[in-house]
C-alpha positions in Angstrom: -36.2 29.4 74.3 -34.2 27.2 76.6 -30.5 27.9 77.4 -28.6 25.2 79.3 -25.1 24.6 80.5 -23.0 21.4 80.8 -19.5 22.2 82.1 -17.9 24.6 79.7 -20.6 24.0 77.1 -23.8 25.9 76.5 -26.8 25.2 74.4 -29.8 27.3 73.3 -33.0 25.7 71.9 -35.7 27.7 70.1 -38.7 26.8 68.0 -37.3 28.1 64.7 -34.6 30.3 63.0 -35.3 30.9 59.4 -31.8 32.3 58.8 -30.5 28.7 59.5 -32.3 27.2 56.5 -29.7 25.4 54.4 -29.8 23.1 51.3 -26.3 21.7 50.9 -24.8 20.0 47.9 -24.7 16.6 49.7 -27.3 14.7 51.7 -27.0 11.8 54.2 -30.1 9.8 55.0 -31.4 7.2 57.5 -34.8 5.3 57.8 -36.3 4.1 61.0 -39.6 2.2 61.6 -42.5 4.6 61.9 -45.0 5.0 64.7 -48.6 4.0 64.6 -49.6 7.4 66.0 -50.0 10.6 64.0 -47.3 13.2 64.9 -47.5 16.9 64.5 -45.1 19.1 62.4 -42.4 20.9 64.3 -39.3 23.0 63.5 -36.5 23.4 66.1 -33.1 25.0 66.2 -30.3 24.0 68.6 -27.3 26.2 69.0 -24.2 24.7 70.8 -21.2 26.6 72.2 -18.0 25.1 73.6 -14.8 26.7 74.9 -11.8 25.1 73.4 -8.3 26.5 74.4 -9.6 30.0 74.6 -11.6 29.8 71.3 -15.3 29.5 71.4 -16.5 26.8 68.9 -20.2 27.1 68.0 -22.8 25.3 65.9 -26.4 26.0 64.9 -28.4 22.9 64.0 -32.0 23.1 62.7 -34.5 20.4 61.9 -38.0 20.1 60.6 -40.3 17.2 61.2 -43.2 16.6 58.8 -45.3 13.5 59.8 -46.4 11.0 57.2 -49.2 8.5 57.4 -49.2 6.4 60.6 -47.1 3.2 60.2 -44.9 4.6 57.4 -41.1 4.7 57.9 -39.5 7.8 59.4 -36.9 9.2 57.0 -34.1 11.5 58.4 -32.3 13.6 55.8 -29.4 15.9 56.5 -27.9 18.4 54.0 -24.3 19.2 54.4 -21.5 21.0 52.6 -17.8 20.4 52.3 -15.3 20.4 55.3 -15.3 23.5 57.4 -14.8 26.7 55.4 -13.3 29.5 57.5 -14.2 32.3 55.1 -17.9 31.5 54.8 -20.3 34.5 55.3 -21.9 34.7 58.7 -25.6 35.4 58.3 -27.4 33.2 60.9 -28.7 34.9 64.0 -27.2 33.6 67.3 -28.5 33.5 70.9 -25.0 32.7 72.3 -22.8 35.3 70.4 -22.0 36.8 67.0 -23.7 35.5 63.8 -22.8 32.1 62.4 -22.1 30.7 58.9 -25.0 28.8 57.3 -24.5 25.1 56.6 -23.1 22.0 58.1 -19.6 20.9 57.4 -19.3 17.3 56.2 -17.1 16.6 59.3 -20.1 16.7 61.5 -22.8 15.3 59.3 -22.7 11.6 60.5 -22.6 12.5 64.2 -25.5 14.9 63.9 -27.6 12.4 61.9 -26.8 9.6 64.4 -28.0 11.8 67.3 -31.2 12.9 65.6 -32.1 9.4 64.2 -31.8 7.8 67.6 -34.9 9.7 68.7 -35.9 11.6 71.8 -36.9 15.2 72.4 -34.8 18.2 71.5 -33.1 18.3 74.9 -31.9 14.7 74.8 -30.6 15.2 71.2 -28.8 18.3 72.4 -27.2 16.4 75.3 -26.1 13.7 72.9 -24.5 16.1 70.5 -22.9 18.1 73.3 -21.4 14.9 74.8 -20.0 13.8 71.4 -18.8 17.3 70.5 
Protein backbone atom coordinates (compact mmCIF):
# COMPACT_ATOMS: atom_id res chain seq x y z
CA UNK A 1 0.00 0.00 0.00
CA UNK A 2 1.11 3.55 -0.75
CA UNK A 3 -0.23 6.60 1.15
CA UNK A 4 0.68 10.00 -0.26
CA UNK A 5 -0.09 13.66 0.54
CA UNK A 6 -0.51 16.64 -1.77
CA UNK A 7 -1.37 19.76 0.25
CA UNK A 8 -4.59 19.05 2.17
CA UNK A 9 -5.26 15.98 0.01
CA UNK A 10 -4.34 12.39 0.79
CA UNK A 11 -4.35 9.25 -1.34
CA UNK A 12 -4.01 5.54 -0.59
CA UNK A 13 -3.24 3.03 -3.34
CA UNK A 14 -3.57 -0.73 -2.80
CA UNK A 15 -3.68 -3.76 -5.03
CA UNK A 16 -7.33 -4.64 -4.54
CA UNK A 17 -10.41 -4.06 -2.44
CA UNK A 18 -13.20 -6.51 -3.17
CA UNK A 19 -15.77 -4.46 -1.23
CA UNK A 20 -15.33 -1.71 -3.87
CA UNK A 21 -16.69 -3.90 -6.71
CA UNK A 22 -19.57 -2.07 -8.38
CA UNK A 23 -21.74 -2.57 -11.44
CA UNK A 24 -23.78 0.58 -11.91
CA UNK A 25 -26.86 1.10 -14.02
CA UNK A 26 -24.90 3.31 -16.47
CA UNK A 27 -21.59 2.87 -18.33
CA UNK A 28 -19.25 5.33 -20.04
CA UNK A 29 -16.66 3.97 -22.47
CA UNK A 30 -13.53 5.04 -24.40
CA UNK A 31 -11.26 3.20 -26.84
CA UNK A 32 -7.57 3.86 -27.35
CA UNK A 33 -5.06 2.22 -29.71
CA UNK A 34 -3.60 -0.96 -28.23
CA UNK A 35 0.00 -1.85 -27.58
CA UNK A 36 2.02 -4.40 -29.51
CA UNK A 37 3.23 -5.84 -26.19
CA UNK A 38 1.29 -8.31 -24.07
CA UNK A 39 0.23 -6.80 -20.73
CA UNK A 40 -0.48 -8.52 -17.45
CA UNK A 41 -3.83 -8.46 -15.59
CA UNK A 42 -3.96 -6.11 -12.59
CA UNK A 43 -6.56 -4.75 -10.14
CA UNK A 44 -5.92 -1.52 -8.24
CA UNK A 45 -7.87 0.64 -5.80
CA UNK A 46 -7.15 4.34 -5.25
CA UNK A 47 -8.71 6.15 -2.30
CA UNK A 48 -8.70 9.96 -2.23
CA UNK A 49 -9.41 12.31 0.66
CA UNK A 50 -9.65 16.11 0.61
CA UNK A 51 -10.55 18.57 3.36
CA UNK A 52 -13.16 21.02 2.18
CA UNK A 53 -14.31 23.69 4.65
CA UNK A 54 -14.00 21.37 7.65
CA UNK A 55 -15.64 18.44 5.84
CA UNK A 56 -13.53 15.53 4.63
CA UNK A 57 -14.63 14.53 1.12
CA UNK A 58 -13.49 11.04 0.06
CA UNK A 59 -13.64 8.72 -2.93
CA UNK A 60 -12.64 5.10 -3.56
CA UNK A 61 -11.84 4.24 -7.19
CA UNK A 62 -11.13 0.72 -8.39
CA UNK A 63 -10.02 -0.59 -11.74
CA UNK A 64 -9.25 -3.94 -13.35
CA UNK A 65 -7.10 -4.38 -16.44
CA UNK A 66 -7.52 -7.52 -18.51
CA UNK A 67 -5.10 -7.55 -21.47
CA UNK A 68 -6.34 -8.60 -24.89
CA UNK A 69 -4.31 -9.82 -27.83
CA UNK A 70 -1.36 -7.57 -28.79
CA UNK A 71 -2.41 -4.85 -31.24
CA UNK A 72 -6.11 -4.85 -30.30
CA UNK A 73 -7.68 -1.60 -29.04
CA UNK A 74 -7.73 -0.90 -25.30
CA UNK A 75 -11.29 -0.35 -24.08
CA UNK A 76 -11.96 1.63 -20.90
CA UNK A 77 -15.40 1.11 -19.32
CA UNK A 78 -16.66 2.79 -16.19
CA UNK A 79 -19.88 1.90 -14.35
CA UNK A 80 -21.58 4.72 -12.52
CA UNK A 81 -24.82 5.47 -10.77
CA UNK A 82 -26.92 8.58 -10.35
CA UNK A 83 -25.75 11.87 -8.80
CA UNK A 84 -24.40 11.65 -5.24
CA UNK A 85 -26.82 9.86 -2.90
CA UNK A 86 -26.22 10.96 0.71
CA UNK A 87 -28.17 8.06 2.26
CA UNK A 88 -26.31 5.26 0.42
CA UNK A 89 -25.11 2.39 2.68
CA UNK A 90 -21.41 2.55 3.59
CA UNK A 91 -19.86 -0.90 3.06
CA UNK A 92 -16.43 -0.28 1.44
CA UNK A 93 -13.36 -0.63 3.66
CA UNK A 94 -11.27 2.54 3.90
CA UNK A 95 -7.58 3.17 4.64
CA UNK A 96 -8.16 6.88 5.31
CA UNK A 97 -11.22 6.87 7.61
CA UNK A 98 -14.67 5.37 8.09
CA UNK A 99 -16.26 3.06 5.46
CA UNK A 100 -17.43 4.52 2.13
CA UNK A 101 -20.53 3.99 -0.03
CA UNK A 102 -20.13 1.69 -3.03
CA UNK A 103 -20.43 3.19 -6.49
CA UNK A 104 -19.45 6.23 -8.49
CA UNK A 105 -21.84 9.19 -8.75
CA UNK A 106 -22.45 10.32 -12.33
CA UNK A 107 -20.96 13.74 -11.43
CA UNK A 108 -17.45 12.22 -11.40
CA UNK A 109 -17.69 9.62 -14.18
CA UNK A 110 -16.28 11.68 -17.07
CA UNK A 111 -13.35 13.13 -15.06
CA UNK A 112 -12.34 9.69 -13.77
CA UNK A 113 -12.62 8.09 -17.22
CA UNK A 114 -10.53 10.88 -18.77
CA UNK A 115 -7.77 10.42 -16.16
CA UNK A 116 -7.66 6.64 -16.52
CA UNK A 117 -7.86 6.59 -20.35
CA UNK A 118 -4.94 9.05 -20.62
CA UNK A 119 -2.72 6.26 -19.37
CA UNK A 120 0.16 6.10 -16.95
CA UNK A 121 0.76 4.22 -13.77
CA UNK A 122 -1.50 4.26 -10.71
CA UNK A 123 0.41 7.14 -9.10
CA UNK A 124 0.17 9.43 -12.16
CA UNK A 125 -3.56 8.69 -12.49
CA UNK A 126 -3.97 9.46 -8.76
CA UNK A 127 -2.16 12.80 -9.15
CA UNK A 128 -4.34 13.67 -12.14
CA UNK A 129 -7.57 12.89 -10.28
CA UNK A 130 -6.34 14.74 -7.13
CA UNK A 131 -5.48 17.82 -9.19
CA UNK A 132 -8.90 17.88 -10.91
CA UNK A 133 -10.77 17.13 -7.71
